[in-house]
N, CA, C and O atoms as a GROMACS GRO file, in nm:
protein
  460
    1MET      N    1  22.097   2.216  -6.641
    1MET     CA    2  22.089   2.301  -6.758
    1MET      C    3  22.202   2.407  -6.739
    1MET      O    4  22.208   2.473  -6.636
    2PRO      N    5  22.283   2.420  -6.833
    2PRO     CA    6  22.391   2.525  -6.820
    2PRO      C    7  22.327   2.665  -6.812
    2PRO      O    8  22.221   2.692  -6.868
    3ALA      N    9  22.398   2.753  -6.739
    3ALA     CA   10  22.340   2.892  -6.721
    3ALA      C   11  22.341   2.961  -6.849
    3ALA      O   12  22.265   3.058  -6.858
    4ALA      N   13  22.411   2.931  -6.948
    4ALA     CA   14  22.403   3.006  -7.077
    4ALA      C   15  22.284   2.966  -7.146
    4ALA      O   16  22.240   3.041  -7.233
    5ALA      N   17  22.222   2.853  -7.120
    5ALA     CA   18  22.098   2.807  -7.195
    5ALA      C   19  21.968   2.870  -7.137
    5ALA      O   20  21.861   2.863  -7.197
    6LEU      N   21  21.985   2.931  -7.020
    6LEU     CA   22  21.864   2.999  -6.957
    6LEU      C   23  21.827   3.122  -7.035
    6LEU      O   24  21.916   3.195  -7.078
    7ARG      N   25  21.701   3.150  -7.054
    7ARG     CA   26  21.660   3.275  -7.125
    7ARG      C   27  21.676   3.390  -7.016
    7ARG      O   28  21.654   3.366  -6.897
    8PRO      N   29  21.711   3.506  -7.058
    8PRO     CA   30  21.714   3.628  -6.966
    8PRO      C   31  21.583   3.659  -6.915
    8PRO      O   32  21.486   3.641  -6.989
    9VAL      N   33  21.567   3.708  -6.789
    9VAL     CA   34  21.442   3.749  -6.732
    9VAL      C   35  21.470   3.890  -6.684
    9VAL      O   36  21.579   3.917  -6.634
   10GLU      N   37  21.376   3.978  -6.699
   10GLU     CA   38  21.381   4.110  -6.633
   10GLU      C   39  21.378   4.095  -6.488
   10GLU      O   40  21.286   4.034  -6.435
   11LEU      N   41  21.478   4.150  -6.418
   11LEU     CA   42  21.472   4.134  -6.273
   11LEU      C   43  21.368   4.222  -6.201
   11LEU      O   44  21.330   4.198  -6.086
   12ASN      N   45  21.324   4.328  -6.276
   12ASN     CA   46  21.219   4.419  -6.210
   12ASN      C   47  21.082   4.376  -6.243
   12ASN      O   48  20.988   4.452  -6.220
   13ALA      N   49  21.063   4.256  -6.298
   13ALA     CA   50  20.923   4.205  -6.334
   13ALA      C   51  20.832   4.204  -6.207
   13ALA      O   52  20.713   4.233  -6.213
   14ALA      N   53  20.891   4.170  -6.097
   14ALA     CA   54  20.808   4.165  -5.963
   14ALA      C   55  20.759   4.299  -5.922
   14ALA      O   56  20.660   4.308  -5.850
   15ASP      N   57  20.826   4.409  -5.967
   15ASP     CA   58  20.786   4.544  -5.932
   15ASP      C   59  20.666   4.583  -6.000
   15ASP      O   60  20.603   4.681  -5.960
   16ARG      N   61  20.623   4.509  -6.112
   16ARG     CA   62  20.506   4.548  -6.200
   16ARG      C   63  20.388   4.471  -6.159
   16ARG      O   64  20.289   4.473  -6.232
   17ARG      N   65  20.389   4.402  -6.048
   17ARG     CA   66  20.269   4.324  -6.004
   17ARG      C   67  20.155   4.413  -5.978
   17ARG      O   68  20.165   4.527  -5.932
   18ARG      N   69  20.036   4.347  -6.013
   18ARG     CA   70  19.910   4.422  -5.990
   18ARG      C   71  19.853   4.409  -5.856
   18ARG      O   72  19.772   4.492  -5.815
   19ALA      N   73  19.892   4.305  -5.784
   19ALA     CA   74  19.833   4.285  -5.653
   19ALA      C   75  19.946   4.271  -5.554
   19ALA      O   76  20.052   4.214  -5.581
   20GLU      N   77  19.918   4.328  -5.437
   20GLU     CA   78  20.019   4.320  -5.329
   20GLU      C   79  20.043   4.181  -5.283
   20GLU      O   80  19.948   4.105  -5.266
   21ARG      N   81  20.165   4.144  -5.263
   21ARG     CA   82  20.196   4.016  -5.210
   21ARG      C   83  20.213   4.013  -5.062
   21ARG      O   84  20.261   4.109  -5.001
   22GLU      N   85  20.176   3.908  -5.006
   22GLU     CA   86  20.187   3.890  -4.856
   22GLU      C   87  20.300   3.790  -4.832
   22GLU      O   88  20.315   3.690  -4.902
   23ALA      N   89  20.381   3.826  -4.725
   23ALA     CA   90  20.481   3.735  -4.691
   23ALA      C   91  20.402   3.618  -4.621
   23ALA      O   92  20.297   3.638  -4.561
   24VAL      N   93  20.462   3.497  -4.634
   24VAL     CA   94  20.394   3.382  -4.584
   24VAL      C   95  20.487   3.298  -4.483
   24VAL      O   96  20.607   3.289  -4.505
   25VAL      N   97  20.434   3.246  -4.384
   25VAL     CA   98  20.523   3.154  -4.310
   25VAL      C   99  20.503   3.012  -4.353
   25VAL      O  100  20.598   2.933  -4.348
   26VAL      N  101  20.383   2.974  -4.397
   26VAL     CA  102  20.354   2.841  -4.445
   26VAL      C  103  20.415   2.838  -4.587
   26VAL      O  104  20.366   2.901  -4.681
   27THR      N  105  20.520   2.765  -4.596
   27THR     CA  106  20.598   2.766  -4.722
   27THR      C  107  20.596   2.639  -4.805
   27THR      O  108  20.652   2.635  -4.915
   28ARG      N  109  20.531   2.534  -4.753
   28ARG     CA  110  20.535   2.407  -4.817
   28ARG      C  111  20.433   2.414  -4.947
   28ARG      O  112  20.320   2.462  -4.946
   29ALA      N  113  20.495   2.360  -5.051
   29ALA     CA  114  20.413   2.353  -5.177
   29ALA      C  115  20.472   2.245  -5.263
   29ALA      O  116  20.585   2.200  -5.243
   30SER      N  117  20.390   2.201  -5.364
   30SER     CA  118  20.437   2.109  -5.461
   30SER      C  119  20.388   2.160  -5.600
   30SER      O  120  20.286   2.228  -5.613
   31VAL      N  121  20.467   2.125  -5.700
   31VAL     CA  122  20.444   2.171  -5.838
   31VAL      C  123  20.443   2.049  -5.924
   31VAL      O  124  20.529   1.962  -5.912
   32ARG      N  125  20.339   2.041  -6.018
   32ARG     CA  126  20.332   1.930  -6.110
   32ARG      C  127  20.281   1.984  -6.245
   32ARG      O  128  20.178   2.052  -6.255
   33SER      N  129  20.363   1.949  -6.348
   33SER     CA  130  20.315   1.980  -6.483
   33SER      C  131  20.258   1.853  -6.545
   33SER      O  132  20.284   1.742  -6.499
   34GLN      N  133  20.181   1.872  -6.650
   34GLN     CA  134  20.100   1.764  -6.716
   34GLN      C  135  20.196   1.639  -6.746
   34GLN      O  136  20.299   1.647  -6.812
   35GLY      N  137  20.149   1.528  -6.690
   35GLY     CA  138  20.218   1.404  -6.720
   35GLY      C  139  20.338   1.387  -6.633
   35GLY      O  140  20.407   1.287  -6.653
   36GLU      N  141  20.370   1.468  -6.542
   36GLU     CA  142  20.495   1.458  -6.460
   36GLU      C  143  20.465   1.430  -6.318
   36GLU      O  144  20.353   1.452  -6.272
   37ALA      N  145  20.565   1.382  -6.246
   37ALA     CA  146  20.543   1.370  -6.105
   37ALA      C  147  20.561   1.502  -6.028
   37ALA      O  148  20.638   1.588  -6.070
   38ALA      N  149  20.492   1.516  -5.920
   38ALA     CA  150  20.495   1.639  -5.839
   38ALA      C  151  20.640   1.653  -5.783
   38ALA      O  152  20.706   1.554  -5.753
   39GLY      N  153  20.684   1.779  -5.771
   39GLY     CA  154  20.811   1.803  -5.717
   39GLY      C  155  20.783   1.909  -5.596
   39GLY      O  156  20.688   1.986  -5.599
   40ASP      N  157  20.876   1.904  -5.492
   40ASP     CA  158  20.863   1.999  -5.382
   40ASP      C  159  20.905   2.138  -5.429
   40ASP      O  160  20.989   2.155  -5.517
   41ALA      N  161  20.842   2.233  -5.367
   41ALA     CA  162  20.864   2.373  -5.385
   41ALA      C  163  20.848   2.451  -5.251
   41ALA      O  164  20.784   2.406  -5.156
   42GLU      N  165  20.910   2.568  -5.250
   42GLU     CA  166  20.899   2.660  -5.136
   42GLU      C  167  20.820   2.777  -5.180
   42GLU      O  168  20.855   2.845  -5.277
   43LEU      N  169  20.712   2.801  -5.110
   43LEU     CA  170  20.619   2.922  -5.140
   43LEU      C  171  20.696   3.044  -5.081
   43LEU      O  172  20.718   3.050  -4.960
   44LEU      N  173  20.737   3.139  -5.165
   44LEU     CA  174  20.805   3.255  -5.124
   44LEU      C  175  20.714   3.383  -5.091
   44LEU      O  176  20.739   3.457  -4.996
   45ASP      N  177  20.612   3.401  -5.175
   45ASP     CA  178  20.512   3.494  -5.148
   45ASP      C  179  20.381   3.461  -5.234
   45ASP      O  180  20.378   3.379  -5.325
   46LEU      N  181  20.275   3.538  -5.190
   46LEU     CA  182  20.147   3.496  -5.235
   46LEU      C  183  20.050   3.613  -5.244
   46LEU      O  184  20.056   3.706  -5.164
   47SER      N  185  19.959   3.609  -5.346
   47SER     CA  186  19.850   3.702  -5.360
   47SER      C  187  19.729   3.607  -5.394
   47SER      O  188  19.740   3.486  -5.413
   48ILE      N  189  19.618   3.674  -5.401
   48ILE     CA  190  19.497   3.594  -5.450
   48ILE      C  191  19.516   3.554  -5.594
   48ILE      O  192  19.459   3.456  -5.641
   49TYR      N  193  19.600   3.632  -5.664
   49TYR     CA  194  19.619   3.610  -5.810
   49TYR      C  195  19.732   3.529  -5.853
   49TYR      O  196  19.737   3.488  -5.969
   50GLY      N  197  19.828   3.502  -5.765
   50GLY     CA  198  19.946   3.427  -5.802
   50GLY      C  199  20.043   3.409  -5.691
   50GLY      O  200  20.016   3.446  -5.576
   51CYS      N  201  20.161   3.349  -5.725
   51CYS     CA  202  20.257   3.330  -5.618
   51CYS      C  203  20.392   3.324  -5.683
   51CYS      O  204  20.404   3.320  -5.805
   52ARG      N  205  20.499   3.324  -5.594
   52ARG     CA  206  20.641   3.309  -5.633
   52ARG      C  207  20.681   3.184  -5.557
   52ARG      O  208  20.650   3.168  -5.439
   53LEU      N  209  20.756   3.092  -5.630
   53LEU     CA  210  20.796   2.973  -5.573
   53LEU      C  211  20.940   2.939  -5.599
   53LEU      O  212  20.989   2.965  -5.709
   54LYS      N  213  21.012   2.882  -5.502
   54LYS     CA  214  21.146   2.836  -5.535
   54LYS      C  215  21.133   2.693  -5.567
   54LYS      O  216  21.065   2.618  -5.498
   55VAL      N  217  21.202   2.652  -5.677
   55VAL     CA  218  21.178   2.518  -5.735
   55VAL      C  219  21.311   2.460  -5.773
   55VAL      O  220  21.406   2.533  -5.800
   56ALA      N  221  21.317   2.330  -5.774
   56ALA     CA  222  21.447   2.260  -5.819
   56ALA      C  223  21.439   2.227  -5.974
   56ALA      O  224  21.542   2.216  -6.041
   57ALA      N  225  21.316   2.212  -6.026
   57ALA     CA  226  21.305   2.184  -6.158
   57ALA      C  227  21.300   2.307  -6.244
   57ALA      O  228  21.284   2.417  -6.191
   58THR      N  229  21.312   2.295  -6.377
   58THR     CA  230  21.307   2.402  -6.471
   58THR      C  231  21.171   2.408  -6.539
   58THR      O  232  21.121   2.308  -6.589
   59TYR      N  233  21.114   2.522  -6.539
   59TYR     CA  234  20.981   2.544  -6.604
   59TYR      C  235  20.999   2.666  -6.698
   59TYR      O  236  21.072   2.762  -6.673
   60ASP      N  237  20.925   2.651  -6.811
   60ASP     CA  238  20.929   2.761  -6.908
   60ASP      C  239  20.815   2.854  -6.886
   60ASP      O  240  20.711   2.814  -6.834
   61GLN      N  241  20.833   2.986  -6.929
   61GLN     CA  242  20.724   3.069  -6.934
   61GLN      C  243  20.612   3.022  -7.025
   61GLN      O  244  20.628   2.982  -7.140
   62GLY      N  245  20.497   3.033  -6.959
   62GLY     CA  246  20.371   2.983  -7.030
   62GLY      C  247  20.343   2.840  -6.998
   62GLY      O  248  20.243   2.788  -7.049
   63ALA      N  249  20.420   2.772  -6.920
   63ALA     CA  250  20.390   2.631  -6.879
   63ALA      C  251  20.270   2.632  -6.792
   63ALA      O  252  20.254   2.722  -6.710
   64GLN      N  253  20.178   2.530  -6.808
   64GLN     CA  254  20.062   2.511  -6.722
   64GLN      C  255  20.101   2.418  -6.613
   64GLN      O  256  20.163   2.315  -6.640
   65LEU      N  257  20.068   2.449  -6.490
   65LEU     CA  258  20.112   2.365  -6.379
   65LEU      C  259  19.992   2.347  -6.276
   65LEU      O  260  19.900   2.429  -6.270
   66TRP      N  261  19.998   2.250  -6.204
   66TRP     CA  262  19.910   2.229  -6.087
   66TRP      C  263  19.996   2.256  -5.961
   66TRP      O  264  20.104   2.199  -5.946
   67LEU      N  265  19.949   2.339  -5.874
   67LEU     CA  266  20.016   2.368  -5.744
   67LEU      C  267  19.942   2.320  -5.636
   67LEU      O  268  19.819   2.331  -5.641
   68ARG      N  269  20.001   2.264  -5.530
   68ARG     CA  270  19.934   2.239  -5.398
   68ARG      C  271  20.007   2.322  -5.294
   68ARG      O  272  20.125   2.299  -5.265
   69LEU      N  273  19.936   2.417  -5.238
   69LEU     CA  274  19.983   2.501  -5.131
   69LEU      C  275  19.963   2.434  -4.997
   69LEU      O  276  19.851   2.401  -4.960
   70ASP      N  277  20.068   2.414  -4.929
   70ASP     CA  278  20.059   2.355  -4.792
   70ASP      C  279  19.973   2.226  -4.788
   70ASP      O  280  19.897   2.203  -4.694
   71GLY      N  281  19.989   2.145  -4.891
   71GLY     CA  282  19.920   2.021  -4.906
   71GLY      C  283  19.770   2.029  -4.930
   71GLY      O  284  19.696   1.931  -4.919
   72GLY      N  285  19.729   2.148  -4.963
   72GLY     CA  286  19.578   2.170  -4.983
   72GLY      C  287  19.535   2.122  -5.122
   72GLY      O  288  19.608   2.045  -5.185
   73TRP      N  289  19.425   2.164  -5.170
   73TRP     CA  290  19.366   2.126  -5.303
   73TRP      C  291  19.455   2.182  -5.404
   73TRP      O  292  19.530   2.276  -5.378
   74PRO      N  293  19.447   2.124  -5.525
   74PRO     CA  294  19.528   2.164  -5.638
   74PRO      C  295  19.479   2.296  -5.691
   74PRO      O  296  19.358   2.321  -5.691
   75VAL      N  297  19.567   2.378  -5.736
   75VAL     CA  298  19.539   2.511  -5.791
   75VAL      C  299  19.611   2.518  -5.937
   75VAL      O  300  19.732   2.504  -5.947
   76ARG      N  301  19.532   2.541  -6.039
   76ARG     CA  302  19.594   2.549  -6.172
   76ARG      C  303  19.654   2.689  -6.188
   76ARG      O  304  19.597   2.791  -6.150
   77ALA      N  305  19.774   2.685  -6.247
   77ALA     CA  306  19.853   2.818  -6.266
   77ALA      C  307  19.929   2.810  -6.390
   77ALA      O  308  19.954   2.702  -6.445
   78THR      N  309  19.970   2.935  -6.438
   78THR     CA  310  20.054   2.947  -6.552
   78THR      C  311  20.180   3.022  -6.510
   78THR      O  312  20.177   3.122  -6.439
   79VAL      N  313  20.291   2.966  -6.559
   79VAL     CA  314  20.427   3.034  -6.528
   79VAL      C  315  20.434   3.154  -6.609
   79VAL      O  316  20.426   3.150  -6.731
   80MET      N  317  20.449   3.268  -6.535
   80MET     CA  318  20.459   3.402  -6.609
   80MET      C  319  20.610   3.441  -6.630
   80MET      O  320  20.644   3.509  -6.726
   81TRP      N  321  20.696   3.396  -6.537
   81TRP     CA  322  20.842   3.419  -6.554
   81TRP      C  323  20.914   3.308  -6.478
   81TRP      O  324  20.857   3.242  -6.390
   82ALA      N  325  21.043   3.288  -6.514
   82ALA     CA  326  21.118   3.191  -6.452
   82ALA      C  327  21.266   3.227  -6.447
   82ALA      O  328  21.313   3.287  -6.543
   83ASP      N  329  21.339   3.198  -6.348
   83ASP     CA  330  21.485   3.213  -6.346
   83ASP      C  331  21.543   3.084  -6.307
   83ASP      O  332  21.480   2.979  -6.316
   84ALA      N  333  21.670   3.093  -6.261
   84ALA     CA  334  21.740   2.963  -6.234
   84ALA      C  335  21.675   2.877  -6.130
   84ALA      O  336  21.681   2.755  -6.139
   85GLU      N  337  21.612   2.936  -6.030
   85GLU     CA  338  21.549   2.853  -5.925
   85GLU      C  339  21.417   2.898  -5.871
   85GLU      O  340  21.362   2.843  -5.776
   86ARG      N  341  21.366   3.005  -5.940
   86ARG     CA  342  21.231   3.053  -5.894
   86ARG      C  343  21.138   3.071  -6.017
   86ARG      O  344  21.180   3.088  -6.131
   87ILE      N  345  21.009   3.065  -5.982
   87ILE     CA  346  20.905   3.090  -6.084
   87ILE      C  347  20.799   3.176  -6.035
   87ILE      O  348  20.767   3.171  -5.916
   88GLY      N  349  20.741   3.256  -6.117
   88GLY     CA  350  20.629   3.343  -6.071
   88GLY      C  351  20.507   3.285  -6.147
   88GLY      O  352  20.512   3.272  -6.269
   89CYS      N  353  20.403   3.252  -6.079
   89CYS     CA  354  20.291   3.200  -6.142
   89CYS      C  355  20.160   3.281  -6.118
   89CYS      O  356  20.141   3.341  -6.013
   90ARG      N  357  20.074   3.280  -6.217
   90ARG     CA  358  19.945   3.345  -6.206
   90ARG      C  359  19.840   3.226  -6.192
   90ARG      O  360  19.842   3.132  -6.271
   91PHE      N  361  19.753   3.235  -6.095
   91PHE     CA  362  19.654   3.131  -6.082
   91PHE      C  363  19.549   3.160  -6.187
   91PHE      O  364  19.507   3.274  -6.209
   92ASP      N  365  19.508   3.043  -6.254
   92ASP     CA  366  19.399   3.054  -6.354
   92ASP      C  367  19.276   3.109  -6.298
   92ASP      O  368  19.201   3.173  -6.372
   93GLU      N  369  19.245   3.090  -6.174
   93GLU     CA  370  19.129   3.145  -6.104
   93GLU      C  371  19.183   3.204  -5.977
   93GLU      O  372  19.263   3.134  -5.915
   94PRO      N  373  19.150   3.327  -5.926
   94PRO     CA  374  19.200   3.379  -5.807
   94PRO      C  375  19.157   3.280  -5.687
   94PRO      O  376  19.048   3.222  -5.686
   95ILE      N  377  19.248   3.268  -5.591
   95ILE     CA  378  19.225   3.179  -5.472
   95ILE      C  379  19.126   3.260  -5.387
   95ILE      O  380  19.116   3.382  -5.400
   96ALA      N  381  19.056   3.189  -5.304
   96ALA     CA  382  18.958   3.255  -5.222
   96ALA      C  383  19.026   3.342  -5.117
   96ALA      O  384  19.139   3.317  -5.075
   97ASN      N  385  18.951   3.450  -5.075
   97ASN     CA  386  19.000   3.533  -4.973
   97ASN      C  387  19.022   3.473  -4.842
   97ASN      O  388  19.106   3.520  -4.765
   98GLU      N  389  18.941   3.359  -4.811
   98GLU     CA  390  18.961   3.284  -4.690
   98GLU      C  391  19.094   3.215  -4.688
   98GLU      O  392  19.155   3.203  -4.582
   99VAL      N  393  19.144   3.168  -4.805
   99VAL     CA  394  19.273   3.100  -4.811
   99VAL      C  395  19.382   3.218  -4.780
   99VAL      O  396  19.468   3.200  -4.694
  100MET      N  397  19.372   3.329  -4.847
  100MET     CA  398  19.471   3.430  -4.815
  100MET      C  399  19.474   3.466  -4.669
  100MET      O  400  19.581   3.481  -4.611
  101ARG      N  401  19.354   3.482  -4.606
  101ARG     CA  402  19.340   3.513  -4.463
  101ARG      C  403  19.407   3.405  -4.383
  101ARG      O  404  19.475   3.436  -4.285
  102ARG      N  405  19.392   3.280  -4.419
  102ARG     CA  406  19.452   3.168  -4.339
  102ARG      C  407  19.605   3.184  -4.353
  102ARG      O  408  19.673   3.176  -4.251
  103PHE      N  409  19.659   3.205  -4.461
  103PHE     CA  410  19.803   3.219  -4.472
  103PHE      C  411  19.857   3.331  -4.402
  103PHE      O  412  19.957   3.320  -4.330
  104THR      N  413  19.788   3.453  -4.422
  104THR     CA  414  19.835   3.578  -4.353
  104THR      C  415  19.806   3.578  -4.200
  104THR      O  416  19.880   3.639  -4.123
  105ARG      N  417  19.699   3.510  -4.160
  105ARG     CA  418  19.673   3.503  -4.025
  105ARG      C  419  19.780   3.415  -3.955
  105ARG      O  420  19.825   3.449  -3.845
  106LEU      N  421  19.821   3.307  -4.016
  106LEU     CA  422  19.924   3.235  -3.964
  106LEU      C  423  20.055   3.317  -3.949
  106LEU      O  424  20.129   3.306  -3.851
  107THR      N  425  20.077   3.395  -4.049
  107THR     CA  426  20.194   3.487  -4.045
  107THR      C  427  20.187   3.576  -3.921
  107THR      O  428  20.281   3.586  -3.842
  108LEU      N  429  20.065   3.642  -3.906
  108LEU     CA  430  20.049   3.738  -3.793
  108LEU      C  431  20.059   3.675  -3.668
  108LEU      O  432  20.125   3.726  -3.577
  109ASP      N  433  19.994   3.561  -3.656
  109ASP     CA  434  19.985   3.482  -3.525
  109ASP      C  435  20.122   3.440  -3.484
  109ASP      O  436  20.154   3.449  -3.366
  110ARG      N  437  20.205   3.392  -3.575
  110ARG     CA  438  20.342   3.354  -3.541
  110ARG      C  439  20.431   3.474  -3.510
  110ARG      O  440  20.514   3.468  -3.420
  111SER      N  441  20.415   3.580  -3.584
  111SER     CA  442  20.503   3.700  -3.551
  111SER      C  443  20.462   3.765  -3.409
  111SER      O  444  20.547   3.817  -3.337
  112ARG      N  445  20.335   3.759  -3.378
  112ARG     CA  446  20.294   3.807  -3.247
  112ARG      C  447  20.350   3.712  -3.134
  112ARG      O  448  20.383   3.762  -3.026
  113ALA      N  449  20.360   3.583  -3.156
  113ALA     CA  450  20.412   3.491  -3.062
  113ALA      C  451  20.558   3.506  -3.042
  113ALA      O  452  20.610   3.468  -2.937
  114ILE      N  453  20.624   3.558  -3.134
  114ILE     CA  454  20.770   3.579  -3.126
  114ILE      C  455  20.800   3.707  -3.056
  114ILE      O  456  20.901   3.717  -2.986
  115ALA      N  457  20.712   3.809  -3.071
  115ALA     CA  458  20.731   3.942  -3.004
  115ALA      C  459  20.719   3.938  -2.856
  115ALA      O  460  20.732   4.041  -2.790
   0.00000   0.00000   0.00000
């Protein structure tokens, strides 16, 4: 898709988030829209309410997607914003605190091992 065809996105939209995002080390994810094959994605950040992903495909704001984070169970989400290679999604239902702890615990455990 030519760059001129992309709709402009406010760059400061991430600054208006309601929930704090946690950096994640587990970055494997997949994205699938209705009737389409799943595509690989990279999980950039995560909260219990949503996430930011690096994707190869193009998704429109408002698109309904199924996400699989680190090969886990599917999570239904809505695209809240999109740019050339990233999307910000809001989960239709917040993910469990245990899932967040798992991702952030992995982050903490790996950073302690490096130190």
